[in-house]
Gaussian input, Z-matrix of N, CA and C with variables (Angstrom, degrees):
# hf/3-21g

backbone

0 1
 N
 C     1     B1
 C     2     B2     1     A1
 N     3     B3     2     A2     1     D1
 C     4     B4     3     A3     2     D2
 C     5     B5     4     A4     3     D3
 N     6     B6     5     A5     4     D4
 C     7     B7     6     A6     5     D5
 C     8     B8     7     A7     6     D6
 N     9     B9     8     A8     7     D7
 C    10    B10     9     A9     8     D8
 C    11    B11    10    A10     9     D9
 N    12    B12    11    A11    10    D10
 C    13    B13    12    A12    11    D11
 C    14    B14    13    A13    12    D12
 N    15    B15    14    A14    13    D13
 C    16    B16    15    A15    14    D14
 C    17    B17    16    A16    15    D15
 N    18    B18    17    A17    16    D16
 C    19    B19    18    A18    17    D17
 C    20    B20    19    A19    18    D18
 N    21    B21    20    A20    19    D19
 C    22    B22    21    A21    20    D20
 C    23    B23    22    A22    21    D21
 N    24    B24    23    A23    22    D22
 C    25    B25    24    A24    23    D23
 C    26    B26    25    A25    24    D24
 N    27    B27    26    A26    25    D25
 C    28    B28    27    A27    26    D26
 C    29    B29    28    A28    27    D27
 N    30    B30    29    A29    28    D28
 C    31    B31    30    A30    29    D29
 C    32    B32    31    A31    30    D30
 N    33    B33    32    A32    31    D31
 C    34    B34    33    A33    32    D32
 C    35    B35    34    A34    33    D33
 N    36    B36    35    A35    34    D34
 C    37    B37    36    A36    35    D35
 C    38    B38    37    A37    36    D36
 N    39    B39    38    A38    37    D37
 C    40    B40    39    A39    38    D38
 C    41    B41    40    A40    39    D39
 N    42    B42    41    A41    40    D40
 C    43    B43    42    A42    41    D41
 C    44    B44    43    A43    42    D42
 N    45    B45    44    A44    43    D43
 C    46    B46    45    A45    44    D44
 C    47    B47    46    A46    45    D45
 N    48    B48    47    A47    46    D46
 C    49    B49    48    A48    47    D47
 C    50    B50    49    A49    48    D48
 N    51    B51    50    A50    49    D49
 C    52    B52    51    A51    50    D50
 C    53    B53    52    A52    51    D51
 N    54    B54    53    A53    52    D52
 C    55    B55    54    A54    53    D53
 C    56    B56    55    A55    54    D54
 N    57    B57    56    A56    55    D55
 C    58    B58    57    A57    56    D56
 C    59    B59    58    A58    57    D57
 N    60    B60    59    A59    58    D58
 C    61    B61    60    A60    59    D59
 C    62    B62    61    A61    60    D60
 N    63    B63    62    A62    61    D61
 C    64    B64    63    A63    62    D62
 C    65    B65    64    A64    63    D63
 N    66    B66    65    A65    64    D64
 C    67    B67    66    A66    65    D65
 C    68    B68    67    A67    66    D66
 N    69    B69    68    A68    67    D67
 C    70    B70    69    A69    68    D68
 C    71    B71    70    A70    69    D69
 N    72    B72    71    A71    70    D70
 C    73    B73    72    A72    71    D71
 C    74    B74    73    A73    72    D72
 N    75    B75    74    A74    73    D73
 C    76    B76    75    A75    74    D74
 C    77    B77    76    A76    75    D75
 N    78    B78    77    A77    76    D76
 C    79    B79    78    A78    77    D77
 C    80    B80    79    A79    78    D78
 N    81    B81    80    A80    79    D79
 C    82    B82    81    A81    80    D80
 C    83    B83    82    A82    81    D81
 N    84    B84    83    A83    82    D82
 C    85    B85    84    A84    83    D83
 C    86    B86    85    A85    84    D84
 N    87    B87    86    A86    85    D85
 C    88    B88    87    A87    86    D86
 C    89    B89    88    A88    87    D87
 N    90    B90    89    A89    88    D88
 C    91    B91    90    A90    89    D89
 C    92    B92    91    A91    90    D90
 N    93    B93    92    A92    91    D91
 C    94    B94    93    A93    92    D92
 C    95    B95    94    A94    93    D93
 N    96    B96    95    A95    94    D94
 C    97    B97    96    A96    95    D95
 C    98    B98    97    A97    96    D96
 N    99    B99    98    A98    97    D97
 C   100   B100    99    A99    98    D98
 C   101   B101   100   A100    99    D99
 N   102   B102   101   A101   100   D100
 C   103   B103   102   A102   101   D101
 C   104   B104   103   A103   102   D102
 N   105   B105   104   A104   103   D103
 C   106   B106   105   A105   104   D104
 C   107   B107   106   A106   105   D105
 N   108   B108   107   A107   106   D106
 C   109   B109   108   A108   107   D107
 C   110   B110   109   A109   108   D108
 N   111   B111   110   A110   109   D109
 C   112   B112   111   A111   110   D110
 C   113   B113   112   A112   111   D111
 N   114   B114   113   A113   112   D112
 C   115   B115   114   A114   113   D113
 C   116   B116   115   A115   114   D114
 N   117   B117   116   A116   115   D115
 C   118   B118   117   A117   116   D116
 C   119   B119   118   A118   117   D117
 N   120   B120   119   A119   118   D118
 C   121   B121   120   A120   119   D119
 C   122   B122   121   A121   120   D120
 N   123   B123   122   A122   121   D121
 C   124   B124   123   A123   122   D122
 C   125   B125   124   A124   123   D123
 N   126   B126   125   A125   124   D124
 C   127   B127   126   A126   125   D125
 C   128   B128   127   A127   126   D126
 N   129   B129   128   A128   127   D127
 C   130   B130   129   A129   128   D128
 C   131   B131   130   A130   129   D129
 N   132   B132   131   A131   130   D130
 C   133   B133   132   A132   131   D131
 C   134   B134   133   A133   132   D132
 N   135   B135   134   A134   133   D133
 C   136   B136   135   A135   134   D134
 C   137   B137   136   A136   135   D135
 N   138   B138   137   A137   136   D136
 C   139   B139   138   A138   137   D137
 C   140   B140   139   A139   138   D138
 N   141   B141   140   A140   139   D139
 C   142   B142   141   A141   140   D140
 C   143   B143   142   A142   141   D141
 N   144   B144   143   A143   142   D142
 C   145   B145   144   A144   143   D143
 C   146   B146   145   A145   144   D144
 N   147   B147   146   A146   145   D145
 C   148   B148   147   A147   146   D146
 C   149   B149   148   A148   147   D147
 N   150   B150   149   A149   148   D148
 C   151   B151   150   A150   149   D149
 C   152   B152   151   A151   150   D150
 N   153   B153   152   A152   151   D151
 C   154   B154   153   A153   152   D152
 C   155   B155   154   A154   153   D153
 N   156   B156   155   A155   154   D154
 C   157   B157   156   A156   155   D155
 C   158   B158   157   A157   156   D156
 N   159   B159   158   A158   157   D157
 C   160   B160   159   A159   158   D158
 C   161   B161   160   A160   159   D159
 N   162   B162   161   A161   160   D160
 C   163   B163   162   A162   161   D161
 C   164   B164   163   A163   162   D162
 N   165   B165   164   A164   163   D163
 C   166   B166   165   A165   164   D164
 C   167   B167   166   A166   165   D165
 N   168   B168   167   A167   166   D166
 C   169   B169   168   A168   167   D167
 C   170   B170   169   A169   168   D168
 N   171   B171   170   A170   169   D169
 C   172   B172   171   A171   170   D170
 C   173   B173   172   A172   171   D171
 N   174   B174   173   A173   172   D172
 C   175   B175   174   A174   173   D173
 C   176   B176   175   A175   174   D174
 N   177   B177   176   A176   175   D175
 C   178   B178   177   A177   176   D176
 C   179   B179   178   A178   177   D177
 N   180   B180   179   A179   178   D178
 C   181   B181   180   A180   179   D179
 C   182   B182   181   A181   180   D180
 N   183   B183   182   A182   181   D181
 C   184   B184   183   A183   182   D182
 C   185   B185   184   A184   183   D183
 N   186   B186   185   A185   184   D184
 C   187   B187   186   A186   185   D185
 C   188   B188   187   A187   186   D186
 N   189   B189   188   A188   187   D187
 C   190   B190   189   A189   188   D188
 C   191   B191   190   A190   189   D189
 N   192   B192   191   A191   190   D190
 C   193   B193   192   A192   191   D191
 C   194   B194   193   A193   192   D192
 N   195   B195   194   A194   193   D193
 C   196   B196   195   A195   194   D194
 C   197   B197   196   A196   195   D195
 N   198   B198   197   A197   196   D196
 C   199   B199   198   A198   197   D197
 C   200   B200   199   A199   198   D198
 N   201   B201   200   A200   199   D199
 C   202   B202   201   A201   200   D200
 C   203   B203   202   A202   201   D201
 N   204   B204   203   A203   202   D202
 C   205   B205   204   A204   203   D203
 C   206   B206   205   A205   204   D204
 N   207   B207   206   A206   205   D205
 C   208   B208   207   A207   206   D206
 C   209   B209   208   A208   207   D207
 N   210   B210   209   A209   208   D208
 C   211   B211   210   A210   209   D209
 C   212   B212   211   A211   210   D210
 N   213   B213   212   A212   211   D211
 C   214   B214   213   A213   212   D212
 C   215   B215   214   A214   213   D213
 N   216   B216   215   A215   214   D214
 C   217   B217   216   A216   215   D215
 C   218   B218   217   A217   216   D216
 N   219   B219   218   A218   217   D217
 C   220   B220   219   A219   218   D218
 C   221   B221   220   A220   219   D219
 N   222   B222   221   A221   220   D220
 C   223   B223   222   A222   221   D221
 C   224   B224   223   A223   222   D222
 N   225   B225   224   A224   223   D223
 C   226   B226   225   A225   224   D224
 C   227   B227   226   A226   225   D225
 N   228   B228   227   A227   226   D226
 C   229   B229   228   A228   227   D227
 C   230   B230   229   A229   228   D228
 N   231   B231   230   A230   229   D229
 C   232   B232   231   A231   230   D230
 C   233   B233   232   A232   231   D231
 N   234   B234   233   A233   232   D232
 C   235   B235   234   A234   233   D233
 C   236   B236   235   A235   234   D234
 N   237   B237   236   A236   235   D235
 C   238   B238   237   A237   236   D236
 C   239   B239   238   A238   237   D237
 N   240   B240   239   A239   238   D238
 C   241   B241   240   A240   239   D239
 C   242   B242   241   A241   240   D240
 N   243   B243   242   A242   241   D241
 C   244   B244   243   A243   242   D242
 C   245   B245   244   A244   243   D243
 N   246   B246   245   A245   244   D244
 C   247   B247   246   A246   245   D245
 C   248   B248   247   A247   246   D246
 N   249   B249   248   A248   247   D247
 C   250   B250   249   A249   248   D248
 C   251   B251   250   A250   249   D249
 N   252   B252   251   A251   250   D250
 C   253   B253   252   A252   251   D251
 C   254   B254   253   A253   252   D252

   B1=1.4570
   B2=1.5248
   B3=1.2799
   B4=1.4627
   B5=1.5295
   B6=1.3218
   B7=1.4636
   B8=1.5132
   B9=1.3420
   B10=1.4575
   B11=1.5164
   B12=1.3275
   B13=1.4613
   B14=1.5192
   B15=1.3367
   B16=1.4569
   B17=1.5212
   B18=1.3274
   B19=1.4766
   B20=1.5254
   B21=1.3189
   B22=1.4597
   B23=1.5225
   B24=1.3165
   B25=1.4606
   B26=1.5159
   B27=1.3250
   B28=1.4583
   B29=1.5203
   B30=1.3310
   B31=1.4666
   B32=1.5212
   B33=1.3406
   B34=1.4565
   B35=1.5233
   B36=1.3374
   B37=1.4574
   B38=1.5215
   B39=1.3240
   B40=1.4621
   B41=1.5276
   B42=1.3197
   B43=1.4650
   B44=1.5229
   B45=1.3189
   B46=1.4564
   B47=1.5281
   B48=1.3036
   B49=1.4623
   B50=1.5289
   B51=1.3387
   B52=1.4467
   B53=1.5133
   B54=1.3250
   B55=1.4641
   B56=1.5267
   B57=1.3269
   B58=1.4539
   B59=1.5222
   B60=1.3254
   B61=1.4640
   B62=1.5182
   B63=1.3274
   B64=1.4561
   B65=1.5248
   B66=1.3244
   B67=1.4673
   B68=1.5335
   B69=1.3235
   B70=1.4646
   B71=1.5222
   B72=1.3228
   B73=1.4564
   B74=1.5198
   B75=1.3278
   B76=1.4614
   B77=1.5183
   B78=1.3240
   B79=1.4647
   B80=1.5286
   B81=1.3399
   B82=1.4637
   B83=1.5140
   B84=1.3201
   B85=1.4621
   B86=1.5221
   B87=1.3242
   B88=1.4577
   B89=1.5123
   B90=1.3329
   B91=1.4563
   B92=1.5199
   B93=1.3163
   B94=1.4615
   B95=1.5245
   B96=1.3287
   B97=1.4531
   B98=1.5173
   B99=1.3532
   B100=1.4559
   B101=1.5200
   B102=1.3422
   B103=1.4606
   B104=1.5095
   B105=1.3251
   B106=1.4639
   B107=1.5133
   B108=1.3307
   B109=1.4619
   B110=1.5258
   B111=1.3363
   B112=1.4652
   B113=1.5336
   B114=1.3263
   B115=1.4624
   B116=1.5267
   B117=1.3189
   B118=1.4556
   B119=1.5227
   B120=1.3404
   B121=1.4603
   B122=1.5289
   B123=1.3283
   B124=1.4602
   B125=1.5242
   B126=1.3194
   B127=1.4653
   B128=1.5384
   B129=1.3232
   B130=1.4651
   B131=1.5239
   B132=1.3287
   B133=1.4651
   B134=1.5245
   B135=1.3241
   B136=1.4589
   B137=1.5225
   B138=1.3381
   B139=1.4629
   B140=1.5282
   B141=1.3017
   B142=1.4716
   B143=1.5301
   B144=1.3289
   B145=1.4667
   B146=1.5350
   B147=1.3164
   B148=1.4640
   B149=1.5235
   B150=1.3240
   B151=1.4641
   B152=1.5213
   B153=1.3129
   B154=1.4592
   B155=1.5186
   B156=1.3157
   B157=1.4528
   B158=1.5248
   B159=1.3203
   B160=1.4495
   B161=1.5256
   B162=1.3298
   B163=1.4557
   B164=1.5218
   B165=1.3175
   B166=1.4563
   B167=1.5170
   B168=1.3324
   B169=1.4704
   B170=1.5233
   B171=1.3242
   B172=1.4699
   B173=1.5215
   B174=1.3201
   B175=1.4662
   B176=1.5166
   B177=1.3327
   B178=1.4649
   B179=1.5257
   B180=1.3315
   B181=1.4600
   B182=1.5209
   B183=1.3255
   B184=1.4685
   B185=1.5320
   B186=1.3250
   B187=1.4691
   B188=1.5283
   B189=1.3293
   B190=1.4622
   B191=1.5251
   B192=1.3325
   B193=1.4618
   B194=1.5271
   B195=1.3276
   B196=1.4674
   B197=1.5238
   B198=1.3262
   B199=1.4683
   B200=1.5212
   B201=1.3327
   B202=1.4582
   B203=1.5271
   B204=1.3103
   B205=1.4681
   B206=1.5231
   B207=1.3290
   B208=1.4628
   B209=1.5190
   B210=1.3070
   B211=1.4534
   B212=1.5326
   B213=1.3219
   B214=1.4654
   B215=1.5311
   B216=1.3028
   B217=1.4669
   B218=1.5196
   B219=1.3250
   B220=1.4601
   B221=1.5335
   B222=1.3254
   B223=1.4678
   B224=1.5250
   B225=1.3162
   B226=1.4693
   B227=1.5263
   B228=1.3162
   B229=1.4586
   B230=1.5345
   B231=1.3269
   B232=1.4641
   B233=1.5241
   B234=1.3326
   B235=1.4615
   B236=1.5250
   B237=1.3234
   B238=1.4533
   B239=1.5264
   B240=1.3158
   B241=1.4579
   B242=1.5259
   B243=1.3227
   B244=1.4575
   B245=1.5313
   B246=1.3209
   B247=1.4684
   B248=1.5045
   B249=1.3337
   B250=1.4543
   B251=1.5350
   B252=1.3239
   B253=1.4686
   B254=1.4984
   A1=108.90
   A2=115.27
   A3=121.22
   A4=110.19
   A5=114.93
   A6=119.70
   A7=107.88
   A8=117.22
   A9=121.81
   A10=109.44
   A11=114.28
   A12=121.58
   A13=108.10
   A14=116.97
   A15=121.76
   A16=110.78
   A17=116.21
   A18=122.23
   A19=113.03
   A20=116.24
   A21=120.49
   A22=110.00
   A23=116.10
   A24=122.71
   A25=107.63
   A26=116.34
   A27=121.60
   A28=110.07
   A29=114.83
   A30=122.67
   A31=108.84
   A32=116.19
   A33=120.96
   A34=111.67
   A35=115.64
   A36=121.63
   A37=110.10
   A38=116.45
   A39=121.82
   A40=108.50
   A41=116.83
   A42=121.12
   A43=107.46
   A44=115.48
   A45=121.92
   A46=114.09
   A47=118.16
   A48=122.09
   A49=112.22
   A50=115.56
   A51=121.90
   A52=116.35
   A53=118.69
   A54=121.30
   A55=111.25
   A56=114.84
   A57=122.78
   A58=107.99
   A59=115.97
   A60=122.22
   A61=108.44
   A62=117.35
   A63=122.76
   A64=109.02
   A65=115.81
   A66=122.39
   A67=111.30
   A68=114.93
   A69=121.88
   A70=108.95
   A71=116.10
   A72=122.15
   A73=107.32
   A74=115.84
   A75=122.02
   A76=107.84
   A77=116.18
   A78=121.49
   A79=108.56
   A80=116.20
   A81=119.31
   A82=111.84
   A83=116.59
   A84=121.04
   A85=111.91
   A86=114.84
   A87=121.94
   A88=106.27
   A89=115.45
   A90=121.48
   A91=108.46
   A92=115.73
   A93=122.17
   A94=109.90
   A95=115.86
   A96=120.96
   A97=108.30
   A98=116.20
   A99=121.64
   A100=113.82
   A101=116.84
   A102=119.81
   A103=114.16
   A104=118.23
   A105=121.08
   A106=110.36
   A107=116.00
   A108=120.52
   A109=109.51
   A110=118.12
   A111=120.67
   A112=111.34
   A113=116.04
   A114=119.70
   A115=110.85
   A116=115.58
   A117=122.20
   A118=108.27
   A119=116.71
   A120=122.74
   A121=108.60
   A122=117.02
   A123=122.07
   A124=108.58
   A125=116.21
   A126=122.86
   A127=112.20
   A128=116.46
   A129=121.83
   A130=110.75
   A131=115.68
   A132=122.31
   A133=108.59
   A134=115.44
   A135=121.48
   A136=108.69
   A137=117.35
   A138=120.83
   A139=109.01
   A140=116.43
   A141=121.16
   A142=112.80
   A143=118.04
   A144=120.33
   A145=113.01
   A146=117.57
   A147=121.54
   A148=109.51
   A149=115.49
   A150=121.78
   A151=109.71
   A152=115.28
   A153=120.94
   A154=109.47
   A155=115.66
   A156=122.35
   A157=107.35
   A158=116.46
   A159=121.40
   A160=107.40
   A161=116.12
   A162=122.33
   A163=110.49
   A164=116.69
   A165=121.59
   A166=112.12
   A167=115.85
   A168=121.23
   A169=111.66
   A170=117.67
   A171=120.40
   A172=110.23
   A173=117.16
   A174=121.18
   A175=111.57
   A176=116.41
   A177=120.42
   A178=111.10
   A179=117.14
   A180=120.98
   A181=110.92
   A182=116.82
   A183=120.58
   A184=109.88
   A185=117.89
   A186=121.07
   A187=110.87
   A188=116.83
   A189=120.93
   A190=110.76
   A191=117.13
   A192=120.71
   A193=110.67
   A194=117.02
   A195=120.39
   A196=111.50
   A197=116.60
   A198=119.51
   A199=112.04
   A200=117.15
   A201=121.19
   A202=113.08
   A203=118.54
   A204=121.13
   A205=114.87
   A206=118.69
   A207=121.05
   A208=113.22
   A209=116.84
   A210=121.61
   A211=107.46
   A212=116.93
   A213=121.15
   A214=112.79
   A215=118.24
   A216=120.65
   A217=111.39
   A218=116.95
   A219=121.02
   A220=113.14
   A221=117.87
   A222=120.54
   A223=111.92
   A224=118.54
   A225=121.21
   A226=110.93
   A227=116.75
   A228=120.55
   A229=110.91
   A230=116.72
   A231=120.53
   A232=110.35
   A233=117.14
   A234=120.81
   A235=110.89
   A236=117.08
   A237=120.51
   A238=110.64
   A239=117.15
   A240=122.43
   A241=110.96
   A242=117.08
   A243=121.95
   A244=112.56
   A245=116.17
   A246=120.45
   A247=113.70
   A248=116.69
   A249=121.90
   A250=112.56
   A251=117.52
   A252=119.13
   A253=112.23
   D1=124.54
   D2=-178.00
   D3=-88.36
   D4=138.80
   D5=174.77
   D6=-87.91
   D7=136.25
   D8=-179.22
   D9=-123.68
   D10=132.87
   D11=178.54
   D12=-123.63
   D13=130.63
   D14=-177.80
   D15=-133.37
   D16=135.84
   D17=172.00
   D18=44.83
   D19=56.76
   D20=-179.07
   D21=-144.57
   D22=170.55
   D23=172.50
   D24=-113.17
   D25=130.62
   D26=-179.88
   D27=-115.85
   D28=140.36
   D29=177.94
   D30=-134.74
   D31=166.16
   D32=178.22
   D33=81.79
   D34=-159.38
   D35=-179.03
   D36=-81.54
   D37=126.54
   D38=-178.26
   D39=-130.05
   D40=118.66
   D41=176.82
   D42=-81.86
   D43=125.15
   D44=-174.30
   D45=-86.05
   D46=-29.36
   D47=-171.54
   D48=-48.58
   D49=121.98
   D50=174.45
   D51=73.37
   D52=2.80
   D53=-175.98
   D54=-91.78
   D55=155.87
   D56=176.12
   D57=-117.96
   D58=128.84
   D59=-178.83
   D60=-121.42
   D61=117.83
   D62=-179.20
   D63=-123.17
   D64=116.91
   D65=-179.67
   D66=55.05
   D67=46.80
   D68=179.53
   D69=-103.06
   D70=140.38
   D71=172.79
   D72=-104.61
   D73=127.04
   D74=176.95
   D75=-102.79
   D76=121.84
   D77=-177.11
   D78=-138.22
   D79=124.60
   D80=-179.80
   D81=60.90
   D82=36.96
   D83=-174.43
   D84=-113.71
   D85=151.41
   D86=167.69
   D87=-111.17
   D88=115.45
   D89=-178.29
   D90=-93.09
   D91=117.07
   D92=-172.19
   D93=-107.04
   D94=121.18
   D95=174.78
   D96=-114.54
   D97=126.73
   D98=-175.43
   D99=-105.70
   D100=1.55
   D101=177.11
   D102=98.19
   D103=11.13
   D104=176.28
   D105=-84.91
   D106=-148.82
   D107=179.25
   D108=-62.89
   D109=130.80
   D110=-179.49
   D111=-61.33
   D112=146.14
   D113=176.86
   D114=-77.24
   D115=167.19
   D116=175.15
   D117=-119.47
   D118=128.81
   D119=178.18
   D120=-117.81
   D121=127.69
   D122=176.28
   D123=-130.58
   D124=119.49
   D125=177.35
   D126=52.08
   D127=47.42
   D128=179.45
   D129=-97.85
   D130=155.73
   D131=177.30
   D132=-119.98
   D133=137.66
   D134=-178.39
   D135=-121.66
   D136=114.98
   D137=176.72
   D138=-69.58
   D139=161.12
   D140=-176.17
   D141=-66.82
   D142=-14.30
   D143=-179.38
   D144=-91.82
   D145=7.95
   D146=178.93
   D147=-80.24
   D148=137.91
   D149=179.20
   D150=-123.98
   D151=154.23
   D152=175.32
   D153=-110.25
   D154=143.57
   D155=175.89
   D156=-131.22
   D157=134.83
   D158=179.95
   D159=-116.28
   D160=113.65
   D161=-176.62
   D162=-115.25
   D163=168.87
   D164=175.59
   D165=57.17
   D166=-133.56
   D167=-178.08
   D168=-62.34
   D169=-38.01
   D170=178.27
   D171=-64.14
   D172=-40.23
   D173=177.84
   D174=-62.15
   D175=-40.30
   D176=177.74
   D177=-63.89
   D178=-39.63
   D179=179.02
   D180=-65.57
   D181=-44.73
   D182=178.71
   D183=-62.11
   D184=-42.09
   D185=178.55
   D186=-61.96
   D187=-39.53
   D188=178.27
   D189=-63.11
   D190=-47.21
   D191=179.80
   D192=-63.01
   D193=-41.70
   D194=177.88
   D195=-61.21
   D196=-36.84
   D197=-178.41
   D198=-66.08
   D199=-21.40
   D200=-178.80
   D201=-97.31
   D202=-10.78
   D203=-169.60
   D204=-61.27
   D205=-26.44
   D206=-178.19
   D207=-96.01
   D208=2.09
   D209=178.82
   D210=-94.82
   D211=108.79
   D212=-174.37
   D213=-59.76
   D214=-26.24
   D215=178.67
   D216=-69.16
   D217=-24.09
   D218=-175.46
   D219=-98.01
   D220=-14.03
   D221=-173.81
   D222=-57.07
   D223=-47.31
   D224=-179.60
   D225=-62.28
   D226=-39.88
   D227=179.80
   D228=-65.77
   D229=-41.83
   D230=178.87
   D231=-63.17
   D232=-44.34
   D233=178.52
   D234=-61.17
   D235=-43.12
   D236=178.39
   D237=-63.45
   D238=-43.71
   D239=-178.98
   D240=-60.94
   D241=-35.79
   D242=-178.31
   D243=-92.19
   D244=4.26
   D245=179.12
   D246=70.30
   D247=31.91
   D248=-175.92
   D249=-104.30
   D250=0.66
   D251=-177.40
   D252=-99.59

């Protein structure tokens, strides 16, 4: 079951996995992604005080990518993987 948020402002800890956000303003929020189904954002606003947290499987993936960031042989691969090339 997907959680849906419409035309609202959200604050505090918000788990993103599987959620749909339409015209939502995030203010003073920590957006937590655990590696499940990616969220959907449509016409959302993010205040400068919003933070992201990657837990569980997503946290492990971020840690893996960070471990490779200083290895020049891997930089091109990381950029390609993230769609940055």
